[in-house]
C-alpha positions as CSV (number, residue, x, y, z in Angstrom):
1,M,-4.1,-15.5,-11.1
2,I,-2.3,-12.4,-10.1
3,T,-2.6,-9.5,-12.5
4,Q,-0.4,-6.4,-12.2
5,H,-0.6,-3.2,-14.2
6,L,2.2,-0.7,-14.8
7,K,1.2,2.6,-16.4
8,Q,3.0,5.5,-18.1
9,S,1.0,8.1,-19.9
10,N,-0.6,6.1,-22.8
11,N,1.3,2.9,-22.2
12,D,0.0,0.0,-20.1
13,I,2.0,-3.1,-19.1
14,R,0.1,-6.0,-17.7
15,I,1.8,-8.9,-16.0
16,E,-0.3,-12.1,-15.4
17,S,1.2,-14.6,-12.9
18,A,-0.3,-18.1,-12.1
19,E,-0.3,-18.9,-8.4
20,S,-0.1,-22.7,-9.0
21,V,0.0,-25.3,-11.7
22,E,-3.8,-25.7,-11.4
23,D,-4.2,-21.9,-11.7
24,A,-2.1,-21.9,-14.9
25,K,-4.3,-24.6,-16.4
26,N,-7.5,-22.8,-15.4
27,N,-6.3,-19.6,-17.0
28,N,-5.0,-21.2,-20.3
29,F,-1.3,-20.7,-19.8
30,I,0.9,-22.6,-22.1
31,K,2.3,-25.8,-20.4
32,G,5.3,-24.8,-18.4
33,E,4.5,-21.1,-18.5
34,Y,3.5,-19.3,-15.3
35,V,3.9,-15.6,-16.2
36,R,2.7,-13.7,-19.2
37,Y,3.6,-10.1,-20.3
38,F,1.4,-7.7,-22.3
39,I,2.3,-4.3,-23.6
40,N,-0.7,-2.1,-24.6
41,G,-2.9,-5.3,-24.8
42,K,-0.5,-7.3,-27.0
43,Q,1.4,-10.2,-25.5
44,V,5.2,-10.1,-25.7
45,Q,7.3,-13.2,-25.7
46,S,9.6,-12.5,-22.8
47,Y,10.5,-10.6,-19.7
48,A,13.5,-9.1,-21.6
49,A,11.2,-7.7,-24.4
50,M,9.1,-6.1,-21.7
51,I,12.1,-4.5,-20.0
52,K,13.5,-3.3,-23.3
53,F,10.1,-1.6,-24.0
54,I,10.1,0.0,-20.5
55,I,13.7,1.4,-20.9
56,E,13.0,2.8,-24.4
57,E,9.7,4.4,-23.4
58,T,11.2,5.9,-20.2
59,K,14.1,7.4,-22.2
60,K,11.7,8.7,-24.9
61,N,9.1,10.2,-22.5
62,G,11.1,10.9,-19.4
63,E,8.4,9.3,-17.3
64,K,8.7,6.2,-15.2
65,F,6.2,3.3,-15.2
66,S,4.3,3.0,-11.9
67,A,1.8,0.7,-10.3
68,D,-1.2,1.7,-8.3
69,K,-0.1,1.1,-4.6
70,N,-3.6,0.4,-3.5
71,E,-4.0,-2.2,-6.2
72,L,-0.7,-3.9,-5.2
73,K,-1.9,-4.1,-1.6
74,K,-5.2,-5.6,-2.7
75,I,-3.3,-8.2,-4.9
76,R,-1.0,-9.1,-2.0
77,R,-4.0,-9.6,0.4
78,Q,-5.7,-11.8,-2.2
79,M,-2.6,-13.8,-2.8
80,I,-2.2,-14.5,0.9
81,Q,-5.8,-15.4,1.2
82,N,-5.6,-17.8,-1.7
83,Q,-2.5,-19.5,-0.2
84,T,-4.3,-19.8,3.2
85,D,-7.3,-21.4,1.5
86,S,-5.1,-23.8,-0.5
87,L,-3.2,-24.8,2.6
88,K,-6.4,-25.6,4.5
89,K,-7.8,-27.5,1.5
90,H,-4.7,-29.7,1.2
91,L,-4.7,-30.4,4.9
92,N,-8.3,-31.4,4.8
93,E,-7.6,-33.7,1.8
94,L,-4.8,-35.3,3.8
95,K,-7.1,-35.8,6.7
96,R,-9.7,-37.4,4.5
97,Q,-7.1,-39.8,3.1
98,Y,-6.0,-40.7,6.6
99,I,-9.6,-41.4,7.6
100,N,-9.9,-43.7,4.6
101,M,-6.7,-45.5,5.6
102,G,-7.9,-46.0,9.1
103,I,-5.2,-43.9,10.8
104,S,-5.5,-43.4,14.6
105,E,-7.5,-40.5,16.1
106,N,-4.2,-39.0,17.5
107,A,-3.0,-38.4,13.9
108,L,-6.3,-36.8,13.0
109,T,-6.2,-34.7,16.1
110,D,-2.8,-33.4,15.1
111,I,-4.0,-32.5,11.6
112,N,-7.0,-30.7,13.2
113,K,-4.6,-28.7,15.4
114,M,-2.5,-27.7,12.4
115,I,-5.6,-26.5,10.6
116,E,-6.8,-24.5,13.6
117,K,-3.3,-22.9,13.9
118,I,-3.5,-21.3,10.5
119,D,-4.2,-17.6,10.9
120,E,-5.6,-15.1,8.4
121,R,-2.2,-14.8,6.8
122,G,-1.9,-18.6,6.4
123,I,1.0,-18.8,8.8
124,R,1.2,-21.5,11.4
125,I,1.5,-20.0,14.8
126,N,4.0,-21.5,17.3
127,E,2.9,-21.9,20.8
């Protein structure tokens, strides 16, 4: 799950986003929900309610909401790593299924090559 914080003086907005259906299940999201919004620790029902709060508070205080840039970089790196791990996991599961089905060694070699071509960002590298 990705958790972002936006802060303005005494106000804190937290946005929780599930990275996948499994992630949503593991973090007790309501079925069909993949993003949750919290204002000062209390959940709000919609994105629109959060935006309305941001606008009202910005007008009232004259301060903008801002996120910690270092935290955003950390979240981005973690998200990319999670996607890489997930991609490798799914390819290994596919490989296991192929082995159980008795697929030729050539097909397995191709899957191994795909797995090896995934770099630290999870991107397949073209030769």
